[in-house]
C-alpha positions in Angstrom: -25.9 51.4 -17.8 -28.5 48.6 -18.2 -26.4 47.2 -21.0 -23.2 47.3 -19.0 -25.0 45.6 -16.1 -26.3 42.8 -18.4 -22.8 42.2 -19.8 -21.4 42.0 -16.2 -24.1 39.5 -15.2 -23.3 37.4 -18.3 -19.6 37.5 -17.6 -20.2 36.6 -13.9 -22.4 33.7 -14.9 -19.8 32.4 -17.3 -17.1 32.7 -14.7 -19.1 30.8 -12.1 -20.0 28.1 -14.7 -16.3 27.6 -15.6 -15.3 27.6 -11.9 -17.9 25.0 -11.1 -16.8 22.8 -14.0 -13.2 23.0 -12.9 -13.8 22.4 -9.2 -11.6 19.5 -8.3 -13.0 16.4 -6.8 -11.6 15.7 -3.4 -10.3 12.1 -3.1 -9.0 10.7 0.2 -7.3 7.3 0.6 -6.6 5.5 3.8 -3.0 4.5 3.0 -0.1 5.8 0.8 -0.2 3.0 -1.8 -3.9 3.8 -2.6 -3.0 7.5 -2.8 -0.2 6.7 -5.3 -2.6 4.8 -7.5 -5.2 7.7 -7.3 -2.4 10.2 -8.1 -1.8 8.4 -11.4 -5.4 8.6 -12.3 -5.8 12.2 -11.2 -2.5 13.4 -12.8 -2.8 16.9 -14.1 -6.2 17.4 -12.5 -5.8 17.2 -8.7 -3.7 15.6 -6.0 -5.4 13.0 -3.7 -5.0 13.2 0.0 -4.0 10.4 2.4 -5.2 9.7 5.9 -2.3 7.9 7.5 1.0 9.8 8.0 4.3 8.0 7.1 5.2 5.3 9.7 1.6 4.9 11.0 0.2 1.4 11.2 -3.0 0.9 9.2 -4.1 -1.8 11.7 -4.5 0.4 14.7 -4.2 4.1 13.7 -5.9 6.6 16.2 -7.9 9.1 14.2 -7.6 12.8 15.2 -10.7 15.0 15.2 -9.4 16.7 12.0 -9.1 13.2 10.4 -12.7 12.4 11.2 -13.9 15.7 9.6 -11.9 14.9 6.5 -13.3 11.4 6.3 -16.8 12.8 6.5 -16.4 15.6 3.9 -14.4 14.2 0.9 -16.3 13.3 -2.3 -14.6 9.9 -2.7 -12.9 7.7 -0.1 -10.9 4.6 -0.8 -9.6 2.1 1.8 -8.5 -1.5 1.7 -11.2 -2.8 3.9 -11.9 -4.1 7.5 -9.2 -6.7 7.1 -6.6 -3.9 7.0 -7.9 -0.7 8.5 -9.7 -1.9 11.6 -10.1 1.6 12.9 -12.2 2.9 10.0 -15.6 1.0 10.0 -16.9 2.8 13.0 -16.1 6.2 11.5 -17.5 5.4 8.1 -20.9 4.6 9.6 -21.6 8.3 9.7 -20.4 9.0 6.2 -23.0 9.6 3.5 -20.7 10.0 0.5 -19.2 7.0 -1.4 -16.7 4.9 0.5 -15.0 2.1 -1.5 -13.4 -0.8 0.2 -11.2 -2.0 -2.6 -10.8 -5.5 -1.2 -14.4 -6.1 -2.4 -13.8 -5.1 -6.0 -14.5 -7.7 -8.7 -11.5 -8.9 -10.6 -8.9 -8.7 -7.8 -6.5 -11.6 -7.3 -6.8 -12.2 -3.6 -4.6 -14.3 -1.3 -5.3 -15.8 2.1 -2.8 -16.8 4.7 -2.1 -20.5 4.6 -1.2 -23.1 7.2 2.3 -23.5 5.7 2.9 -19.8 6.1 2.7 -20.0 9.9 5.0 -17.6 11.7 8.3 -18.8 13.2 7.1 -17.0 16.3 4.9 -19.8 17.7 4.2 -18.4 21.2 0.5 -17.7 21.4 0.8 -14.3 23.0 3.0 -13.1 20.2 1.0 -14.4 17.2 -0.3 -11.7 14.8 -4.1 -12.4 14.8 -4.5 -10.5 11.5 -2.3 -13.0 9.8 -3.8 -16.3 11.0 -4.3 -19.0 8.5 -7.4 -18.5 6.4 -7.6 -14.8 6.9 -7.4 -12.5 3.9 -4.0 -11.2 3.1 -5.0 -7.5 2.8 -1.6 -6.3 1.4 -3.3 -6.6 -2.0 -1.8 -3.4 -3.5 1.6 -5.1 -4.0 0.1 -7.0 -6.9 0.3 -5.0 -10.2 -2.8 -6.9 -11.4 -4.7 -5.6 -8.4 -3.4 -2.1 -8.9 -4.8 -2.1 -12.4 -8.2 -3.1 -11.0 -8.1 -0.4 -8.4 -7.0 2.3 -10.9 -9.9 1.3 -13.2 -12.4 1.7 -10.4 -11.0 5.1 -9.5 -11.0 6.3 -13.1 -14.6 5.2 -13.6 -15.8 6.8 -10.3 -14.0 10.1 -11.1 -15.4 10.1 -14.6 -18.9 9.8 -13.2 -18.6 12.6 -10.7 -16.4 14.8 -12.8 -17.5 14.2 -16.5 -15.7 17.4 -17.6 -12.4 15.6 -17.0 -13.6 12.1 -17.9 -11.4 11.9 -21.0 -8.3 12.8 -19.0 -9.0 10.2 -16.3 -9.3 7.5 -18.9 -6.2 8.7 -20.7 -4.3 8.7 -17.4 -5.6 5.1 -16.8 -4.2 4.0 -20.1 -0.9 5.6 -19.4 -0.8 3.9 -16.0 -1.4 0.5 -17.6 1.4 1.1 -20.1 3.9 2.1 -17.4 3.0 -1.0 -15.4 3.7 -3.1 -18.5 7.2 -1.6 -18.7 7.7 -1.9 -14.9 6.8 -5.5 -15.0 9.5 -6.3 -17.5 12.1 -4.3 -15.5 11.2 -6.1 -12.3 11.3 -9.5 -13.8 14.7 -8.8 -15.2 15.9 -7.4 -11.9 14.6 -10.2 -9.7 15.4 -13.2 -11.9 18.8 -13.7 -10.4 17.6 -14.0 -6.8 14.8 -16.5 -7.4 15.3 -19.4 -4.9 17.6 -17.4 -2.6 16.5 -17.7 1.1 15.5 -14.7 3.1 13.3 -13.9 6.1 10.8 -11.2 7.0 9.5 -9.8 10.2 6.1 -9.2 8.8 4.2 -11.3 6.3 3.3 -8.5 4.0 5.0 -9.3 0.7 3.3 -12.5 -0.6 1.5 -10.6 -3.5 4.8 -9.1 -4.7 6.5 -12.5 -4.3 3.8 -14.3 -6.2 4.0 -11.8 -9.1 7.8 -12.3 -9.5 8.5 -15.9 -8.5 10.0 -15.3 -5.1 9.2 -16.8 -1.7 10.4 -15.9 1.8 11.9 -18.8 3.9 10.3 -17.8 7.2 8.5 -15.1 9.1 9.8 -13.8 12.5 6.5 -12.2 13.5 6.9 -10.8 17.0 4.6 -8.2 18.5 6.5 -4.9 19.0 5.5 -4.6 22.7 6.6 -8.2 23.5 10.1 -9.1 24.4 10.6 -12.8 23.4 12.3 -15.2 25.8 15.8 -16.5 25.4 14.5 -19.9 24.3 12.5 -18.4 21.6 15.3 -16.2 20.3 17.6 -19.3 20.3 15.1 -21.2 18.1 15.0 -18.4 15.6 18.8 -18.2 15.5 18.9 -21.9 14.9 16.7 -21.4 11.9 19.1 -18.7 10.5 22.1 -20.9 11.2 20.6 -23.7 9.1 20.1 -21.4 6.2 23.6 -19.7 6.3 24.1 -16.5 4.3 20.8 -14.7 4.1 18.9 -11.4 4.6 16.4 -10.6 7.3 14.0 -7.8 6.3 12.1 -5.6 8.7 9.8 -2.7 7.8 10.3 1.0 8.6 10.1 3.1 10.6 11.2 0.8 13.5 13.4 -2.2 13.5 12.3 -5.0 15.9 14.1 -4.9 19.2 15.4 -8.4 18.9 16.9 -8.0 15.4 20.5 -7.3 16.4 20.5 -10.1 19.0 19.0 -12.4 16.4 21.7 -12.1 13.8 24.8 -11.4 16.0 27.7 -13.4 14.8 25.8 -14.9 11.9 26.4 -14.4 8.2 23.1 -12.5 8.1 22.4 -9.0 6.9 19.6 -6.8 8.2 17.7 -4.7 5.7 14.3 -3.0 5.2 11.4 -3.5 2.8 8.8 -0.8 2.8 5.4 -2.2 1.7 3.6 1.1 2.3 6.1 3.4 0.5 5.6 6.0 3.3 7.7 8.8 1.9 7.1 8.2 -1.8 5.8 11.4 -3.5 2.2 11.3 -4.7 3.0 11.7 -8.4 1.8 9.9 -11.5 4.8 7.5 -11.2 4.6 7.0 -7.4 3.1 3.6 -7.5 5.8 2.3 -9.9 8.5 3.9 -7.6 7.1 2.0 -4.6 7.3 -1.4 -6.4 10.6 -0.7 -8.0 12.2 0.3 -4.7 10.8 -2.9 -3.1 12.4 -5.0 -5.9 15.7 -3.1 -5.7 16.0 -3.3 -1.9 15.2 -7.0 -1.9 17.6 -7.8 -4.7 20.3 -5.5 -3.4 20.6 -7.2 -0.1 20.5 -10.8 -1.5 23.0 -10.0 -4.3 25.5 -8.6 -1.7 25.8 -11.9 0.2 
């Protein structure tokens, strides 16, 4: 009986040891694009979670009690930083585990909003304060260069807290780099034909992507969702579109600005969408590439149809 008991104890100890070694590291990201990068790094090991649901704004999200508990408990948390998720710093003060603001990572190629990128919506009460000249453009995930830096940080962090899977994290990182090389070639080929074509956006979110692929929006119709612009303001925006002629005006899902239809009525202008957050992109190893590829296809698709 004693021998049987000893064997049982040894088996139980081995089982617990294996279970402990294989316990997955919980990763939480603030927004979907960071989740997609983390999913590439954790491929085959675990699936990272994301805080914001599809369609939620990272600028002013209201955390639920369950969100706060999740923020406090996960092993690793990644967010862009206070220039993007203004709702997070207060909650993170009570967190004792690592929280990484990726906007502070060395090696990132960062952009700042410039004077010549001023919105076409000049009324003071409609100006987007987060996009004022000189402020950091926090949409940094739309640069493949930055995505590589973020993925490297995630792979190194995970390797440190989960050494049993370190080789897999590093292998996944190499695979991610190789896929981004291939994606870069595809996007350059896809977007070469629309370089120089004019288009407008409702939200200045795409400068990193444009910089990577030789594109530039003609103007920004940045109007606060809760503000209905006056007739004079809409007329000025329509005049700008008339001067350009055939073009596309891109909004972001889930909601199209209320003035969009009025703005383009009777003009040779198409309304379309660009999704900088990739809200419904599956959190798979290829998710980040799918986000950028869809962005490129949607942009090119509208401009090529004119």
